[in-house]
N, C-alpha and C positions, 0 to 999 in steps of 0.2 A: 453313429457318425464315423465315416471311414477315415477321418482325420485323427481319431483318437488311437493312441498307441495300443490300448487294450484290444481294440478290434483288429488292428494290424497283426497282432500276435495270436489272436484267437484261433483255435482249430476249427471253429464254425465259419470262419472267413473263407469263402469259395477260392480265394487266391492261395490258400494253404492246402488245398485238397491234394495236390501232387507233390507236396513237400516230402523230403526224406525223413525217416525216423529221427536221424540226428538232429535235423532242423526243427522238427516238432518238439523234440526234447529240449532244445535250446530255447525255443519259444515258451514252453511250459515253465522252464526255470526263470526266464525273464518275467513272465506273468506273476509267478510266485513272489519274486522279489518286489515287483511293483505293488502287489497287494499288501506288503508290509510297510509301505510308505504312505503316510497320510499327513502331509505337511499342512499346518494351520497357518496359512499365509495372512489372514486377518490378525492373528496373534502375533505374527512377525512384524507387521508394519504398524499396528495400532496398540495403544496403551491407555490406561486410565488417566485422563487429563486432570490437572489440578490448578488452582489459582489461589492467590492471596491478595488482599487489598488493605491498605492502611491509609487513614486519613486523619489529619490534625487541622482543626479549625479554630479560629479566634475571632470573636466579633464583639463590638461595643459601640458606644457613642453617647451623644447628649441629646437634648431636645431639638437641636438644629443640625447635628452632624452625626454620621454613622460610618463605621469602617468594618471591613471583613478581610481576613487574611486566611488562606488555606493552602495546605500542602498535601500531596498524595503520592502513594507508591502502589503500583500494581504489577504483579508478576504472574505469568501463566506458562505452564508446560502443556502444549496442545496434545490432542489425542493421536497425532501423527508423530512417530519417532523423530526426534531432532528438532521439532518445531517448538519455538518459544518466543515469548515476548516479555519485555520489561518497560515500564512507563513511569516517568517521574513528572509531576505536575506542580505548578505553584500559581496561585491567583491572589490578587489584592484589589479590593474595591473601596471606593470612598464616595460619599455623597453628602452635600450640605444644602440646606434650604433656609432662606430668610423670607421676609415679606415680599421682596422684589427679585431676589436672585436665587436661581436654582443651578447647582453645579454637580456634576458627577464624573468620576474617572474610573476606568476599569482596565485591568492589565492581567495578562496570563502568559506563562511560559511552560512549554512542555518538551520532554525529550523521550523518544521511543527507540528502543533497540530490538530488532526482530531477526529471528532466524527462520527462513522459510524452507520448504521442501519443494521438490519438482512439481509444479502444477500448472505452469503457464500454458501447457499444450493440451489442457482438458484431459481426455482419456488416453493420452499418449502412454506407451508402455513404461516410460521413465517415471510416471506419476505413481507413487506407492499406493495411493488410494485406489487407483485403477488396477495396479498389479495385484493388490490383495484379493480381487475378484477374478482377475484374468489368468493368474498363475495356476498351473496344473497341480493338483494335490499330490501326484506321484512324482513330482520333481523335488529333489533334495535341495536344501539350502547350502550345505557344506559338503565338500568332498572328504574322502577318507583321510587326507592329510591335514584337514582342518581349514583349508582355504575355501573361499566362497565359490560355489559351482557356477561361475559365470560362463557365458558362451551364447552362440546364436540360438535363439528360440527359448532361452532360459529366462522368461519374463520375470519371475519372482526374484531369482538370485541376482539378476542384473540390476533391478531396481533397488534391492537391498544394498548391494555393493556401492551403488551410486550415492546412497545416503551418507557414506562415510568417506567418500573420495571426492565429493564436491561440496561447495558452500554456496549459499545464497543469502547474504546478510543485508540488512537495511538499517541505517541510523537516521533518525529525523529529529531536528530541533525546530520548534516553531514558537512564535511569540506574537502577541497582539496587544494593542493599546488603543483605547478610545476615550474621548472626553466630550461631554455635553454641557452647554452653557445656555441659559435663558434668563433674560433680564426684562422686567416690566418697567418701561420708562414712565409710563402713566397707566391709568386704569384701562386705557383703550389701546395703547401702543406698546409693542414688545419687540425685542430683537433677540437673536440667539444664534448658536452655531454648533457644529459637530466636526470632529476630526478623528480619524481612525487610521491605523496602519496595521499591516499583517505581513509577517516575514516568515519564510519557510526554507529550510535547507535540507535536502535529502541526499544521503551518500549510500550507494549500493555497492556491494562487493560480490563478485562471482568468481569462483575458482574451480578448475577441474584438475585433479592431481595427476602428475605424470606417472606412467606405468600402470594406471588403472584401466579397467575395461571401459569405463566411460570415456576416457581420453582416446582409446583406440578406435572408438566408433564415432568420435566427434568431427572427424575430417581434418584435424590438425596435421601439419607436416610431421610424419613419424608418430610416436607415442609420447608427445612432449608436454601435454598439459597446457593449461592456460590460466591467466589471472587477469581480471579486469576491474575497473571502477567506473562508476557513473556519479556525476555531481549535477544536481539540479537546484537552482535557487529561484525564488520568486519573492518580489517585494511589491506590495500594493498599498496605496494610501488614498484617502478620500477626505475632502474638505467641503463642508456645506455651511452656508450662511443663510439666514432667513429673517424676515421682518413681518410682523403681523399687526393688523388693525381690526378691532371689533367694536361695535357700538349698536345701540338701540335707539331708534327714532320714533317719537310719538307713541311709545309703548307697544306698537304693533309691528314695527319693521326692525328685524335683526340682520345685521350685516357683519360678515366675517371674511376678511381678505388676508391672504398670505403670499408673500413674494419670497422665492427660494432661488438660490444660485448654488450649483454643485459642480465640483471638479474632482475627477478621479484619474489616477495614473497607475499603470502596472508594468513591471519589468520582469522579464523572464530570461534565464540563461542556463545553459547546461553544457556539460562536456563528458565524453566517455571514451574509454580506450580498452583494448584487450591485447595482452602480450602473450607470447608463446615460448616454448623451450624452457620450462620451469625447473629450476634447480631444486632437487628434492630436500636439500637442507634449508631452503628459504621459501617454504610454503606460506601462502597467505600474506605475501608482501610483494610490491612491485620490484623490490631488489632481486627477486628470483627470476625475473624475465631475462631471456637471452636476447641481446641486441640483434635486430633483424638485418639481414643482408640479402643480396640477390642470390648468393650461393646457398645459404642455409634455408632460405624461403620462409623465415620466421618473421615476416614483416607484420608489425602490429597493426591492428585496426583501430582507427580513431574517428570520432564524430562529435558533433556539437551543434548548438543553436543559440541564438540571442535575438530577442524581440521585445518590443514594448508597445503599449497602446494607451490611449487617453480618451476621456469623454468629458465634455463640458455641457451643462444643462442650465437653462433658465426656465423657471416655472412661475405661473400665477394660478392660485387656487382660491376659490371663493364660494360662499353659499349665502343665500338670502331666504329668510324665513318670514312669512306673514301670518301674524296672529297665532303663531305656534302650530299652524296647520299645513300651510302650503310652503313647500321648500324647493328652491332652485339651486342646483349645484353646477358649477362650471370649472374647467381648468384648461390652461393653455401651456404647452411645453415646446421648447426649442432645443434640439440637441445638436452638438457637433462632435462627430466620432472620427478618430484618427484612422479607423479601419476602412472608412469609405473614401473614395476619390473626391477631389474638389467639386466635381460637377455633380 
């Protein structure tokens, strides 16, 4: 491959036929130096991953009621340098049953803290998993003075330096709660209901340190670095009521009818910003952002969204069975969705 440095310096390269003895000697010296370099880029960017998991559970009950409580902790260091995850979970369930009444409640809370590495751009050179295979083995990771050998075309060193001069963090807390109730009014008539909710909040943090090679190639004003946060919240709930009727007539005709009404609503909102001109003494905090003006061109970037939607449904479901052999099923449903226009 004419793009490889070994071929560029080789005396077998036709382009070097007319080179002076001094130039050929310099090429030979450079080739000798290159042959003594064999950087293991996969070893630079990857490590042995490990994880640990701890769970504590408690369960019990009586003939009519049962309960369950559980807590968990999970921690992982990924195979990519700097990647990690920690998760804390808690769950509690309860159910009770009598001759006529059935009731259950379920709840859960979880918190996850993650540290990601560059990967959102697939096989982009900033992605260390890509750089582990794309970086040239005769490129060094560090210069003679101990600094990282960053620069144009230095795929491996640039990606490695980025690992320690950028952050990509995510914290998420989520919780859910649901409850189900069914009551038999008579042997043939029953009513019931269900209610559930789900809440999630995700906070992301993104930083590029000032003075780093990553900052110099990011397109910020000067070599100023950046710091940004993103906040995303979602809240959803659903309520369902139902009534049922079942009976057998003349021993041969089984009828089962169910009437259901359901309403669900979802709320979503988010906000994000990115500021520039980061104070080196105030990394990883919005306090390090320089206020933007027309003169310094450090105008922050901001964005956000807010939306909600709802769905209301009415349903009738039924089945008829004759002599346990012939079955007829039917259902009718009517929906009203906020995402559709009135017409």
